[in-house]
N, C-alpha and C positions, 0 to 999 in steps of 0.2 A: 822293802827289799834292801838288804844290806850288801856291802861289798863281798862278804863271805857267801851270801846267797847267790850272787852273780857268779862267783868263782865255782861254786858247787854245780850250778846249772850248766855252765860251759864245760866243766870237767865231765859231767854225766853225758852231755850231748856229743862231745868230741872224743871221749875216751883218752884224754890227756890227763896226766897226773895233776891232782888238785894243787900241789905245791907249785908246779910250773905255771899253772893258770893264774894262781894268786900273784906271782911275780909279774906276769904280763899285764894283769889288770892294774896292779899298783903302778907299774911303769907308765901305762897309758894315762892314768890319772895324774901322775907326776908331770908328764909332758904337757898335758892340758893346763895344769896350774902354772907351770913354768912359762908357757906362752902368754897366759893372761897376766902374769906378773910383769912381763916385758911389755905389756900393752898391746899385744897382738890379738887378732880375732881368730877364734877357732871354729872352723866350719866343717861339720860332719854331714856329708850328703845324706839326704833322706832321714836325718835325725834332727839336726838343728844347729844353731849358731850361738856360741858363747862369746860375749865381748864385755869389755870394761867401760863403764860410763862414769862420769863424774857428776855427783849431785851438787847442786848449787848451795851456797851457805844460806841459812834461813834463821828465823827467830823462833825459838821453842819456848815452852812454858813448863816450869816445875809444877807437877800436879799437886804436890803437898802444900807448897807455899804460894803458888800462883805467880812466882817471880819469873820475869822474862829472862831467858837465857839464850845467848847466841850459839847456834849450832854451826860448826865450820863445814866447809865443803869436804866431801870424801868420795872415794872411788868405790863402786859396787859392781859386782858381776851380774849381768843380765843374760837370760837365755830366751831365745826365740825358737819355738819348735818348727821343724821342717814339715813339708806337705805330707809325707808318708806318715809321720807321727800323728798329725792332725786327723788324717783319714782313719787311722786305726783307733784313735781314741773316741771318735764320734760314734 
């Protein structure tokens, strides 16, 4: 499912114009990304929690040459589904 599919589904279900729904969906995603960029946790009740974690530096290996390469630490976004989502997916 794409962002466009989400906007179409909401538009069909709510009878709101598709262009208005697209703006709201995009602004929602922008708010989530902005909060994560500031290092904040985003908790959406009955859906899940997005948060930023930092991966530790590690030693990697170049698959072609076998050379050992240091991999620096980096930040990644993780998602933990909420109880309602877990129930519906089972």
